[in-house]
N, C-alpha and C positions, 0 to 999 in steps of 0.2 A: 504494500500500500504506500502511496506517495501523498505527501501534503504539498499542495501548490498554492501558496498565498497569492491570490489574484482575484480580480473582479471582472465578471463577464456580464455585460448588460443585455446581451441578446437573449430573448426569451422564446424564440421560435425553434423549429427543428434544425438539425444540422446533419449533413451527409458525412458522418464521422468516418465511415469505411473508405471514402474517397480521399481523405486527408491523413487519417491516423493509421499508419501501416507498420506495425511492428515487424522487425526483421531479425534473423538469427545473427547474434553477435560473434559467433565462432567460438564462444566460451560455453562451459557447462558448469552447473552447480547441482550437486547430488544427482548426477547422471541425467539432468534435464537441460536442454538447450536454454541459454539465457537470451531473452528477446530484448531488443532495444527499439525505442521510438523517441520522438520529441514532441513536446506540447508547449506551445508559446516559447520556444527557444530553450526549454529545459529538457535535459536528457532523462528518460525514464528507462529503467531496466526491470525485467521481471521474468517469470517463467509460468507456463501453464501448469496448473495443479489439478489432479483428479481428487475429488472428494472421496473419503473412505466410505465404504458401505455403511448405511445407516445415518450418515451425516447429510444435512441440508444446508445449502448456502443461499443467502439472500442478497440481492443488490437493492439498496434502499435509496429513496429520494424524498425530499421534503414534501409534505402534504400541501395541497393547494392553499395559497395565501401565506405560506411560511416563507421567510427569506432564508432561513437555514434550518436544518433538522435539529430540534432540541435533543439533548443527551438521551432522554428516555421518553420523548414525546411522540406524537402520532407520525407515522411514516407509512408510505405505500410501498409494497413490494413490487419493484419494477420487473424483476425476474427471479426465478427460483431454480436452483440446480440441486439435484439429489444424487448422492453417490449410489452407484449400481454395480452389480457383479459384472466383471468382464472376463472373458476366457483368455488363457495364456499368460497371465502375469499378475503381479500384485498391484 
């Protein structure tokens, strides 16, 4: 997770996939390829992670009318990902 202190006043949709394109850095961390991308001139690094079986991950966004998501306030689940069994590996 990255923290990017910035202010974006645009409130409409954005074609993120056209501009945000992580690429393989050529490095690995714990046998996973490290991905790199930039956002507003800042370098981001990360890796894709598979959730363990029985775990659920949520991407949260501020509820309508909120300028930021309160620590334990109302949020909407923008997407949900669940760990599932896969064949051939851990």
